[in-house]
C-alpha positions in Angstrom: 42.9 313.1 162.3 43.1 313.8 158.6 43.6 317.3 157.3 42.3 317.4 153.7 40.4 319.8 151.5 36.7 319.0 151.5 35.2 316.8 148.8 34.3 319.0 145.8 31.3 316.9 144.8 28.1 318.9 144.7 25.1 318.9 147.0 22.1 317.6 145.1 20.8 321.1 144.7 24.0 322.2 143.0 23.1 320.3 139.9 20.3 321.8 137.8 18.0 319.1 136.6 16.5 320.0 133.3 17.9 323.5 133.4 16.6 325.6 130.6 13.9 323.2 129.7 11.1 324.6 131.8 8.9 327.4 130.6 8.1 330.6 132.6 4.6 329.2 133.1 6.0 326.0 134.6 8.2 327.9 136.9 5.4 330.1 138.1 3.1 327.2 138.6 5.8 325.5 140.7 6.0 328.5 142.9 2.3 329.0 143.4 2.0 326.3 146.2 5.0 328.0 148.0 3.3 331.4 147.8 0.0 329.9 149.0 1.7 328.1 151.9 3.4 331.4 152.9 0.1 333.3 152.9 -1.5 330.5 154.9 1.3 330.7 157.5 1.1 334.4 158.1 -2.7 334.3 158.0 -2.9 331.7 160.8 -0.4 333.7 162.8 -2.6 336.7 162.5 -5.7 334.8 163.5 -4.1 333.1 166.5 -2.7 336.5 167.6 -6.0 338.2 167.4 -8.2 335.5 168.9 -6.0 333.6 171.2 -3.1 335.8 172.3 -4.5 339.3 172.5 -7.5 338.6 174.8 -5.2 337.0 177.4 -1.8 338.8 177.1 -2.8 342.4 176.4 -1.1 343.3 179.7 2.2 342.1 178.3 1.9 344.5 175.3 0.3 342.0 173.0 -2.4 344.4 171.8 -4.1 344.8 168.4 -4.9 347.4 165.9 -6.5 346.9 162.5 -3.7 347.0 160.0 -3.7 349.6 157.2 -4.9 347.6 154.1 -2.2 349.0 151.8 0.6 348.7 154.2 -0.4 345.2 155.2 -0.7 344.0 151.6 2.7 345.4 150.9 4.1 343.6 154.0 2.5 340.4 152.9 4.1 340.9 149.4 7.5 341.3 151.1 7.0 338.0 153.0 5.9 336.1 149.9 8.7 337.7 147.8 11.3 336.4 150.3 9.8 333.0 150.3 9.9 332.8 146.5 13.6 334.0 146.5 14.6 331.3 149.0 15.2 327.8 147.5 12.0 325.9 147.0 13.6 322.7 148.3 15.9 322.2 151.4 18.9 320.4 150.1 21.8 322.0 152.1 22.2 323.0 155.7 22.4 326.7 154.8 18.9 326.4 153.2 17.5 324.7 156.3 19.0 327.4 158.5 17.7 330.2 156.3 14.2 328.7 156.0 13.9 328.1 159.8 15.0 331.6 160.5 12.5 332.9 158.0 9.7 331.0 159.9 10.6 332.0 163.4 12.1 335.6 163.0 11.9 337.1 159.5 8.2 336.7 158.6 7.0 337.6 162.2 9.3 340.7 162.2 7.6 341.8 159.0 3.9 341.1 159.7 3.5 341.3 163.5 4.4 345.1 163.8 1.6 345.8 161.3 -1.1 344.7 163.7 0.6 345.1 167.1 0.4 348.8 168.0 4.0 349.2 169.2 4.9 351.5 166.3 2.8 353.9 164.3 1.9 352.5 160.9 4.6 354.4 159.0 7.3 353.1 161.3 5.9 349.5 161.1 6.1 349.5 157.4 9.6 350.9 157.5 10.6 348.0 159.8 9.1 345.6 157.3 11.0 347.1 154.4 14.3 347.0 156.3 13.9 343.4 157.5 13.0 342.2 154.0 15.8 344.2 152.3 18.5 343.1 154.7 17.5 339.4 154.6 17.2 339.4 150.8 21.0 338.9 150.3 20.9 336.0 152.8 18.1 334.4 150.8 19.7 335.1 147.5 23.4 334.3 148.1 23.8 332.7 151.6 21.7 329.6 150.5 23.4 329.1 147.1 27.0 328.6 148.0 28.6 331.4 146.0 32.0 330.7 147.6 33.5 327.2 148.0 36.4 325.7 149.9 36.4 328.2 152.7 37.3 325.6 155.3 39.8 322.7 155.2 38.4 319.2 155.9 39.1 318.3 159.5 37.9 314.7 160.0 38.3 312.7 163.2 37.9 308.9 163.2 34.6 307.9 164.5 35.9 306.3 167.7 38.1 309.2 168.5 35.3 311.8 167.9 32.7 310.0 170.0 35.1 309.2 172.8 36.1 312.8 172.9 32.4 313.8 172.8 31.6 311.6 175.9 34.6 312.9 177.8 33.8 316.6 177.1 30.1 316.0 178.0 31.0 314.2 181.2 33.3 317.0 182.3 30.7 319.7 181.5 28.0 317.9 183.5 30.3 317.2 186.4 30.9 321.0 186.6 27.2 321.8 186.3 26.2 319.3 189.0 29.0 320.7 191.3 27.7 324.3 190.8 23.9 323.9 190.7 23.3 320.4 192.1 20.6 318.1 191.0 17.0 319.3 190.7 14.3 316.7 191.1 11.3 319.1 190.8 10.8 320.6 187.4 9.4 324.1 187.1 6.1 324.5 185.3 6.4 325.7 181.7 4.1 328.5 182.5 6.0 329.7 185.5 9.8 329.7 185.1 10.8 333.2 186.0 11.8 332.4 189.6 14.1 329.7 188.3 15.6 332.0 185.7 16.2 334.7 188.3 18.0 332.2 190.5 20.1 331.0 187.6 21.0 334.5 186.6 22.2 335.1 190.2 24.3 332.0 190.1 25.7 333.0 186.8 27.1 336.3 188.3 29.3 334.3 190.7 30.1 331.5 188.2 30.7 333.2 184.9 31.6 330.0 183.1 28.0 328.9 183.4 27.0 331.5 180.8 29.1 329.7 178.2 29.0 326.1 179.3 25.2 325.9 179.5 24.5 327.1 176.0 27.1 324.8 174.5 25.5 321.8 176.3 22.0 322.8 175.4 22.5 324.0 171.9 25.3 321.7 170.6 26.2 318.6 172.8 22.7 317.4 173.7 21.3 318.0 170.2 24.2 316.0 168.8 23.5 313.1 171.1 19.8 313.2 170.2 20.7 313.4 166.5 22.9 310.3 166.8 20.1 308.6 168.6 17.4 309.5 166.2 19.3 308.8 163.0 21.0 305.6 164.1 18.2 304.4 166.4 20.7 304.4 169.3 18.1 304.9 172.1 20.7 305.3 174.8 22.1 308.3 173.0 18.7 309.8 172.4 17.8 309.3 176.1 21.0 310.9 177.2 20.4 314.0 175.1 16.8 314.3 176.3 17.8 313.9 180.0 20.6 316.4 179.5 18.0 319.0 178.2 15.6 318.3 181.0 18.4 318.7 183.5 19.4 322.1 182.0 15.7 323.2 182.0 15.5 322.2 185.7 17.9 324.9 186.8 17.7 327.5 184.0 14.0 327.5 183.2 14.8 327.8 179.5 11.7 326.5 177.8 13.6 326.0 174.5 15.7 323.3 176.2 12.6 321.5 177.5 10.9 321.6 174.1 14.0 320.9 172.0 13.5 317.1 171.8 10.1 317.8 170.1 11.8 320.3 167.7 14.5 317.7 166.7 11.8 315.1 166.2 9.9 317.4 163.9 13.1 318.1 161.8 13.9 314.4 161.8 10.4 313.5 160.4 10.7 316.3 157.9 13.7 314.7 156.3 12.2 311.2 156.7 9.5 312.4 154.3 12.1 313.3 151.7 15.9 313.8 151.5 15.2 317.2 149.9 11.9 318.3 151.3 9.9 321.0 149.7 10.0 324.3 151.7 6.2 324.4 151.3 6.0 321.3 153.4 7.9 323.1 156.2 5.5 326.1 155.9 2.4 323.8 155.9 3.7 321.9 158.9 4.3 325.0 160.9 0.9 326.4 160.0 -0.8 323.1 161.0 1.1 323.1 164.3 0.0 326.6 165.1 -3.6 325.8 164.2 -3.5 322.6 166.3 -2.3 324.5 169.3 -5.2 326.9 168.9 -7.6 324.0 168.7 -6.0 322.4 171.8 -6.6 325.6 173.7 -10.2 325.6 172.6 -10.7 322.0 173.7 -9.0 322.5 177.0 -10.3 326.0 177.7 -6.8 327.3 178.3 -4.2 329.4 176.5 -1.3 327.2 177.4 -0.6 325.6 174.0 -0.7 328.8 171.9 1.2 330.6 174.6 4.1 328.2 174.7 4.3 327.1 171.0 2.9 330.1 169.0 3.3 333.2 171.2 6.7 332.3 172.5 8.4 331.0 169.4 6.6 332.7 166.5 4.9 335.9 167.6 7.3 337.2 170.2 10.3 337.6 167.9 8.2 339.9 165.7 6.8 341.9 168.6 10.3 342.3 170.0 11.7 343.6 166.7 9.2 346.4 166.9 9.8 346.9 170.6 13.6 347.4 170.1 12.9 350.0 167.3 10.4 351.7 169.7 12.9 351.8 172.6 16.1 352.6 170.7 14.5 354.9 168.1 15.3 358.0 170.1 18.1 356.6 172.3 21.8 356.5 171.6 22.7 353.2 169.8 25.0 351.0 171.8 27.4 350.1 169.0 28.4 346.7 170.6 29.8 348.6 173.5 28.2 346.0 175.8 29.9 343.2 173.8 33.2 342.6 172.2 33.7 346.3 171.3 33.6 347.3 175.0 37.3 348.3 174.9 36.6 350.9 172.2 33.5 352.7 173.7 31.6 353.1 176.9 28.2 351.5 177.3 25.8 354.4 177.8 23.2 352.6 180.0 23.1 350.9 183.4 21.3 347.8 182.0 22.1 345.7 179.0 19.7 346.0 176.0 17.4 343.2 176.9 16.9 344.5 180.4 16.5 348.0 179.1 13.8 347.0 176.7 12.2 344.9 179.5 12.1 348.0 181.7 11.1 350.7 179.2 8.7 348.6 177.0 7.3 345.9 179.3 7.6 348.0 182.5 9.4 345.2 184.3 13.0 345.6 185.2 13.3 341.9 185.8 12.3 341.1 182.2 15.1 340.1 179.8 13.7 340.8 176.4 16.2 338.9 174.4 15.5 339.5 170.7 16.6 338.4 167.3 19.3 339.6 164.9 17.2 342.4 163.5 16.3 343.8 166.9 19.9 343.5 168.1 21.3 345.0 165.0 19.0 348.0 165.4 20.0 348.5 169.0 23.6 348.6 168.0 23.7 350.7 164.9 20.1 351.4 163.8 18.8 350.0 160.5 22.4 349.6 159.1 23.0 347.3 162.1 20.3 344.9 160.6 22.3 344.9 157.4 25.6 344.2 159.3 24.2 341.2 161.1 22.6 339.8 158.0 25.9 340.2 156.2 27.7 338.2 158.9 25.0 335.6 158.7 25.5 335.3 155.0 29.2 334.5 155.5 28.3 332.1 158.3 26.0 330.2 156.0 28.8 329.6 153.5 31.0 328.4 156.4 28.2 326.1 157.5 27.9 324.5 154.1 31.6 324.0 153.9 31.8 322.5 157.4 28.9 320.1 156.6 30.3 318.9 153.3 29.8 315.1 153.2 27.2 315.0 156.0 23.7 314.0 155.3 21.4 317.0 155.3 19.3 315.2 157.9 22.2 315.0 160.3 23.5 318.5 159.7 20.0 320.0 160.2 19.5 318.2 163.5 22.9 319.6 164.7 21.9 323.2 163.6 18.3 323.3 165.0 19.2 324.9 168.4 21.7 327.5 167.1 19.1 328.8 164.5 16.4 328.9 167.2 18.9 330.8 169.4 19.3 333.4 166.6 15.6 334.1 166.9 16.3 335.2 170.5 19.8 336.8 170.2 22.0 338.8 168.0 24.4 337.2 165.5 27.5 337.9 167.5 26.0 336.6 170.8 24.7 333.5 169.0 28.1 332.9 167.5 30.2 333.3 170.7 27.8 332.4 173.5 24.9 330.3 172.1 27.0 327.7 170.3 26.8 328.6 166.6 30.6 328.6 166.1 30.8 325.5 168.3 28.2 323.8 166.1 30.2 324.7 162.9 33.3 323.2 164.5 31.4 320.0 165.4 30.1 319.7 161.9 33.6 320.0 160.5 34.9 317.3 162.9 32.0 314.9 163.0 32.4 311.5 161.3 30.9 311.3 157.8 30.0 307.7 158.1 28.6 305.3 160.7 25.3 307.1 161.2 23.4 304.0 160.2 20.9 305.2 157.7 21.7 308.9 157.7 21.8 308.9 153.9 18.5 307.1 153.4 15.2 309.1 152.9 
């Protein structure tokens, strides 16, 4: 293993091409497609919510009210403003991370509370303002590498890294099989709650499961799939996919079952361009949501929009409002259920996701795991949102340092699952339990060469 400072050479986006030569009109014209793509994205979310989700899932608190015209216009302006502040091209892993989080958590947390009647209109607009204000520093500074050289370069030779990877993976799966056994019947994507309840019960007696499973699902299996996709090593790709299916079989985690598709989409995005336009990611996500709506229409079901749109794009926004609704008048938990438990006593008999599941959804068995904005509010109110975004900002700098010298395609594939986990968990839980820190360590150690085509468009 070599211990060196990371290479100081810039990412492509660090070099301004033609800086100072473009007029204000040119800059505005270049941003118009991005603004239009952002409006199209939130517009399709609104239509799918109103016409596909509300009629079927009202009993789950997906209800609708006509948004106030002024408030909704202001909320849309906040979403577009954030999109314009974010880099217009994705050239570094921090930018991929920030844009993905914008799609799956930030934009929904701003617009969904405006037409879901969880909060009154004034509270919904307040939530939108706080989400936008706290994410603004992430968009401005977290994606632009304001601090360099935070991490030393820790590079393992390729043979040593991949041999260690196989050994660690084999040990983890041997443990999982010993604890949960092999499952040959996969649960339906529409009915996983019994499997999840059984896994939660198993986790109480085998506490290590709660840490081992997320590392396998969010770091190890995606890394295997990344090597398979980029290098066309089909055995590695198959191994990662099988690993995710196995984890889904005993956890019921839909994100594990759908993760191969997510990695394929990211892989194709960077096949189109080594520095894809952010508008392309917005257009692709919008087209996917519209396609799921069309598939529901053709099949006379709600399965496609429920799994792909409701679960991954709408629910994070609804839960941000739900957490503000539940914890608005309750004592904030101040991380007393987490790593600050030694300094204060947790005031409730259930953890925050179960508490929200009981008080908002009316089901004590519901674990309403939510994003960093919801988690931050539960811990410290609106300042908690700012705290979690500040931690995220620093983590984005660390991510760029750890990924120095890796193709953006490879680093983005490694980071897909941790960023999706952040749409369902607070920043500290994602770091310590859901594999974000582990992914950063992997990026610091992974070989810089031998990916066979990782650097080609």
